[in-house]
N, C-alpha and C positions, 0 to 999 in steps of 0.2 A: 504494499499499499504506500502511496506517495503522500508526503505531508501536504497540507493545504497550501496552495500557492506554488508548489514545486513544479518545475518545468521538466517535461520528458522529451527525449529526442528519439526520432525514428530514423534509422540509417539503412541505406540499401546494402544488401549482403548477398553473397553467392555461397551456396553450400552444396556439398556432395555427400550423399548418405548411402549406406549399405545396410540392408536389414534381412532378417529371416522371419517369415510369417507362417504360422500353422493355420490352415483353413479346414473347417469342419462343416459339412452339409447340415442345414436346418431342415428337418422334415416338414413338408407342407402338404395339404390335401391334393394339390395340383402337381406335385413333384417339380416345382420350379427350381432353378439353380440359385438358391438363396443360402448364403454361408455367413458364419461368423469367423473372425480370425483374431489371432493374438501373436505377438512376437516382440522383437526388439532389434536394436542395431547401434551403429555409430555414425556421427555426423562430423564433418570437418567444414569449417566456415571461414569466410573472409568478409569483413565489413569495412566500408569507407564512410567517413563522416567528418563534418566540420568540428564536431565535438570529440576530442581525442579519447574520452572515456568509452566511446562506442566504436572506435576504429581499431582494427587489428584482426588477428586470427584466433581461432579457438577450436575446441573439440567437445563433443557431448555424447553421452550415451542416452538412449531413449527406449521407451516401451511403446507399443502400439496395439490398439484393439479396435475392432469395428465390425461393420456389416458390409456384405458384398452381394450384388444381384446382377445376374446375366439375363438379359431378355431373350425369351425363346425365339428361334428363327431370326435372330438379329445379331450382328457382331458388336453390340453396344453393352457396356458394363457400367454400373453405377455403384460407387462406394462412399461410405461415410466412416470417418475414423477419428480417434483421439490419440494424441502423441505427446505425452509429457517428456521433458528432457531435463537431464542433470548435466551441467557444464563441468567438464574436467579442467579445462583451461579456456579462458575467454577474455575479451576486452574488459577493462576494470569496471565499467558501469553496468555490465550484464549481471542480472540476478543469477545466483547459482542454480535455482530451480525454476523451470518454465513449464507451467501446467496448462496454459491457455491455448494450446494448438489443436484446433478442430479442422478437419479437412473434408471436403466434398469433391468427388471427381466423377467425370463422365469420360469413358475411354472407349476407343475402338480396339477390339481384340481380334486376334487371328490365330 
């Protein structure tokens, strides 16, 4: 939580992540391809900012969990996930625990 009147800074960053996910089928009456998944991995990042506290390189480990759906007779997949991260090393202004990462994706699969 930031103190009242504190300023925050958002900085562009580039990251590269690798993860392992275990997927399990969720039984549905229509036998749709609906799955839950869980796993984890590691991220390496680089950020650029006018605020030196948000500039630099870092690494983090993360967990991930979510739901995955593949539309029948279509190469489209929809995913929703949550991915908390713990930074091992990071720019000085980064908080060590980041729990607010939610994701939605629509993908073409082949």
